[in-house]
C-alpha positions in Angstrom: 19.6 35.1 4.8 16.6 35.8 2.4 13.2 35.5 3.9 10.7 33.3 2.1 7.5 33.6 0.5 5.5 30.4 1.1 2.2 29.3 -0.8 -0.1 26.4 0.2 -2.3 24.8 -2.3 -5.4 22.7 -0.8 -6.8 23.8 2.6 -8.1 20.6 4.3 -4.7 19.3 5.9 -3.0 22.2 4.1 -4.2 24.6 7.1 -1.5 23.0 8.9 1.3 23.5 6.5 -0.1 27.3 6.3 0.0 27.7 10.2 3.3 26.0 10.5 4.9 28.5 7.7 3.5 31.6 9.7 5.3 30.2 12.8 8.7 29.6 10.9 11.0 32.6 11.4 12.7 32.1 7.8 9.3 32.7 6.2 8.0 36.2 5.5 4.9 35.7 3.7 2.2 33.1 3.4 -0.5 32.7 0.8 -2.9 30.3 0.1 -5.1 28.7 -2.5 -8.2 26.5 -2.8 -11.0 26.3 -5.3 -13.4 25.7 -2.5 -15.0 29.3 -1.2 -15.7 27.3 1.9 -12.2 26.5 2.7 -10.9 30.0 2.0 -13.4 31.4 4.3 -12.8 29.1 7.2 -9.1 29.9 6.8 -9.9 33.7 6.7 -11.3 33.4 10.1 -8.6 31.0 11.6 -5.6 32.7 10.3 -6.3 36.3 9.4 -2.8 37.3 9.2 -2.5 35.4 5.9 -1.1 37.5 3.1 -3.5 36.4 0.1 -6.3 34.1 -0.5 -6.7 32.7 -3.9 -9.0 30.4 -5.9 -6.9 29.6 -9.0 -3.5 28.1 -8.8 -2.1 29.8 -12.1 -3.3 33.3 -10.8 -1.7 32.6 -7.5 1.6 31.5 -8.8 1.8 34.4 -11.4 0.7 37.0 -8.8 2.6 35.7 -5.7 5.9 34.4 -7.1 6.3 32.1 -4.1 9.6 30.3 -3.1 8.3 27.4 -1.7 4.9 25.8 -2.5 3.1 23.2 -0.3 0.9 20.8 -2.5 -1.8 19.4 -0.1 -4.4 18.1 -2.7 -6.1 14.7 -3.4 -3.8 12.3 -4.4 -4.9 11.5 -7.9 -4.1 15.4 -8.5 -0.6 15.3 -7.4 0.9 14.9 -10.7 -0.5 17.7 -12.7 -0.1 20.0 -9.9 3.3 19.2 -9.2 4.1 19.8 -13.1 2.2 23.0 -13.0 4.1 24.5 -9.9 7.5 23.2 -10.8 7.2 24.5 -14.5 6.7 28.0 -12.9 10.1 27.4 -11.0 9.1 26.7 -7.5 10.4 24.4 -4.9 7.7 21.8 -3.8 6.7 20.0 -0.4 4.1 17.7 -1.7 2.0 15.8 0.9 2.1 12.1 0.9 1.5 9.7 -0.7 3.5 10.7 -3.6 0.6 9.2 -6.1 -1.4 6.2 -6.0 -0.1 4.8 -9.6 3.6 3.8 -10.3 3.5 6.1 -13.8 2.4 9.3 -11.7 4.9 8.7 -9.1 7.5 8.1 -11.7 6.6 11.3 -13.4 6.7 13.3 -10.6 10.1 12.4 -9.4 11.2 13.0 -13.0 9.7 16.6 -12.9 11.8 17.3 -9.9 15.0 16.2 -11.3 14.6 17.9 -14.3 13.3 21.1 -12.6 16.3 22.0 -10.9 14.1 22.8 -7.8 13.8 20.9 -4.7 11.1 18.4 -4.4 10.4 16.9 -0.7 7.5 14.4 0.1 5.6 15.1 3.4 6.2 11.9 5.3 5.3 13.8 8.4 5.4 10.5 10.6 9.2 10.5 10.3 9.3 13.7 12.0 7.4 12.5 15.0 9.4 12.5 18.2 8.7 8.8 18.9 10.0 7.7 15.4 12.9 9.8 15.4 14.1 8.5 18.5 13.6 4.8 17.3 15.4 5.6 14.1 18.4 6.8 16.3 18.5 3.7 18.5 18.3 1.2 15.8 21.1 3.2 13.9 23.3 3.2 17.1 22.9 -0.5 17.6 20.9 -0.2 20.8 18.6 -3.2 20.0 21.3 -5.1 18.1 20.7 -6.6 14.5 17.0 -6.1 13.7 15.1 -9.4 13.5 11.5 -8.4 12.9 9.1 -5.0 12.9 5.6 -4.8 13.1 3.4 -1.9 12.3 -0.4 -1.7 11.9 -2.7 0.7 10.2 -6.1 0.1 11.8 -9.2 2.4 10.7 -12.7 2.8 10.6 -13.2 4.7 7.5 -17.0 5.0 7.4 -17.4 8.6 8.5 -14.2 9.7 6.8 -15.3 8.5 3.3 -18.8 10.0 3.9 -17.3 13.3 4.5 -14.6 13.3 1.6 -16.1 10.8 -0.8 -13.0 11.2 -3.4 -10.9 8.9 -0.8 -13.1 5.9 -1.8 -13.6 6.8 -5.4 -12.5 4.9 -8.4 -10.8 8.1 -10.0 -8.7 8.4 -7.0 -7.6 4.6 -7.3 -6.3 4.5 -3.6 -5.4 1.2 -2.1 -5.7 0.7 1.7 -2.0 0.7 1.4 -1.1 3.7 -0.8 -3.7 5.7 0.6 -3.0 5.1 4.5 -0.8 2.1 4.9 2.0 4.1 3.3 2.5 5.7 6.6 3.7 2.5 8.3 5.4 1.1 5.0 7.4 4.4 5.0 8.2 4.0 8.9 9.4 0.5 8.6 11.9 1.7 5.9 13.0 4.8 7.8 13.5 3.0 11.0 15.3 -0.1 9.8 17.6 1.7 7.2 17.8 -1.6 4.9 17.2 -2.4 1.5 13.9 -4.2 0.7 14.2 -7.4 -1.3 11.0 -9.1 -1.4 7.2 -8.3 -0.6 4.5 -10.9 -0.1 0.7 -9.9 0.6 -2.6 -11.0 1.0 -5.9 -9.3 1.1 -9.6 -9.5 1.4 -12.6 -7.6 0.8 -14.4 -8.4 4.0 -16.9 -5.7 5.7 -19.5 -3.7 4.4 -17.7 -0.4 3.7 -18.1 0.6 -0.1 -14.4 0.8 -1.3 -13.6 -0.4 -4.8 -10.2 -2.0 -3.6 -9.2 -4.8 -1.1 -10.3 -3.2 2.4 -7.7 -5.3 4.4 -4.2 -6.0 3.1 -1.3 -7.7 5.3 2.2 -7.2 3.7 5.5 -9.1 4.7 8.6 -7.3 3.8 12.1 -9.1 3.7 15.3 -6.7 3.9 18.7 -7.3 2.7 20.4 -7.7 6.1 17.6 -10.2 7.2 15.0 -8.3 9.0 11.4 -9.1 8.5 8.7 -6.6 8.8 5.0 -7.0 8.7 2.5 -4.1 7.9 -1.2 -4.5 8.4 -3.7 -2.1 7.1 -7.5 -2.3 7.1 -10.3 0.3 6.4 -13.1 -2.0 8.1 -12.4 -1.8 11.9 -15.0 -1.1 14.4 -13.6 1.0 17.4 -15.7 1.2 20.5 -17.1 4.6 21.9 -14.2 4.7 24.3 -12.0 5.5 21.6 -9.0 3.9 19.4 -6.2 2.5 21.1 -2.8 3.8 19.4 -1.1 1.7 16.8 1.4 -0.4 18.4 5.0 -0.9 16.8 7.0 -4.2 17.9 10.6 -4.3 17.3 12.7 -7.3 18.0 16.4 -7.1 18.2 19.2 -9.5 19.3 19.8 -7.1 22.3 16.6 -5.7 22.7 13.0 -4.8 21.9 10.2 -2.4 21.7 6.5 -3.0 22.5 4.2 0.1 21.9 5.5 2.8 24.1 8.2 1.2 25.8 11.6 -0.3 24.9 14.4 -2.3 26.7 18.0 -3.5 26.1 19.4 -6.9 27.1 20.1 -7.0 30.7 18.1 -4.2 32.0 15.2 -4.8 34.7 12.9 -2.0 33.9 11.1 -0.8 30.7 12.3 2.8 29.4 9.6 4.9 27.5 9.3 6.6 24.3 8.2 10.0 24.0 4.6 10.8 24.5 3.1 11.4 21.2 0.8 14.2 21.8 -0.9 15.5 18.6 0.9 13.5 16.2 -0.2 14.7 12.7 0.2 18.4 14.1 3.7 17.6 15.6 4.7 15.9 12.7 3.6 18.1 10.2 5.5 21.0 12.0 8.7 19.0 11.7 8.1 18.3 8.2 7.5 22.0 7.2 10.5 23.2 9.2 12.8 20.8 7.7 11.9 21.6 4.1 12.0 25.6 4.9 15.5 24.7 6.4 16.7 22.7 3.4 15.7 25.7 1.1 16.9 28.6 3.0 20.0 27.1 3.5 20.5 25.2 0.2 20.7 21.8 1.9 19.4 18.5 0.6 15.5 17.9 1.5 15.0 15.2 4.3 12.4 13.0 2.0 13.6 13.2 -1.6 11.2 12.2 -4.2 13.3 9.3 -4.8 13.2 8.2 -1.2 9.3 8.5 -1.2 9.2 6.3 -4.6 11.0 3.6 -2.7 8.2 3.2 0.1 5.7 3.7 -2.6 7.2 0.7 -4.7 6.7 -1.6 -1.7 3.0 -0.6 -1.6 2.8 -1.3 -5.1 4.4 -4.4 -5.0 2.3 -5.5 -2.0 -0.8 -4.8 -3.8 0.1 -6.7 -6.9 1.3 -9.6 -4.5 -2.3 -9.8 -2.8 -3.9 -9.7 -6.2 -1.8 -12.4 -7.8 -0.9 -14.6 -4.5 2.8 -14.4 -5.6 5.7 -12.9 -3.9 7.5 -9.8 -5.7 11.0 -9.2 -5.9 12.4 -5.8 -5.5 15.3 -4.6 -7.4 16.7 -0.9 -8.0 16.2 -1.0 -11.9 12.9 -3.2 -12.2 11.0 -3.0 -9.1 7.6 -4.1 -10.4 8.7 -6.8 -12.8 10.6 -9.4 -11.4 8.4 -12.1 -9.4 9.7 -14.8 -6.8 
């Protein structure tokens, strides 16, 4: 089996991609690219074993000719970077969200389809041990028919936006769901395993955080087999100094339930416990990178295709539209944003 050359573009979260490529036995060489000299210097000290450091994408692609490329850049840059990298003939692992607009998201998926190369979207939360186990339990029918699911995305983004202003910029055009709540929306789809049929959402602008979109949105998603899911996302939480409480997942089924880190089956006397999450972003990113490398090295389908990621983003776009209009939005395979209830 040929060992791969991997490249990483964008060295914020991308440093985790670089680290995990270096630890993967199927990867022989890892190179990185970022226009910010400070980011390159930081990684030179952190990972001196990297093969090469570049400031320009075109130069890096021409000189290194990587087999796989992780694109870990700001959301509003994804389309241009995917088109540039795939035009050069490379497989792409794209950080989530796939894009912040439906036009860009569809263009990215079309680029992947036309390129003949693999496009995977790095929904790393799917690869965390807790959610992998929940997916398996639901698929096996352990909880019976799923009645309802609840996941919340609760953030105090003051420091984050001060450190990385692009997140809250009009240019990026993120919403609280497309930018952050996409984790929870995608996890609901991943765990439930059903086709969404309708989305209804409401939101508000309460709180003094400077953000161009609604700062809090709660979305209700109806699924084809009757399950109702709810995702709440906010940027204006105020956690105490004692620290954050991990997001709580709740699953109610006809034969069992999940509350936070514990689950039960009808007739059992005691709770069972889900895997301890550990350092969730690092663990999830490692699982995501390893799955991508395995797919490319062994010519298998990727774990999260562009089409799959677009289906999750469609629910976010529909929720944003519903929150703005006050009307529910029906989801269909052909016209996911044009039919209203």
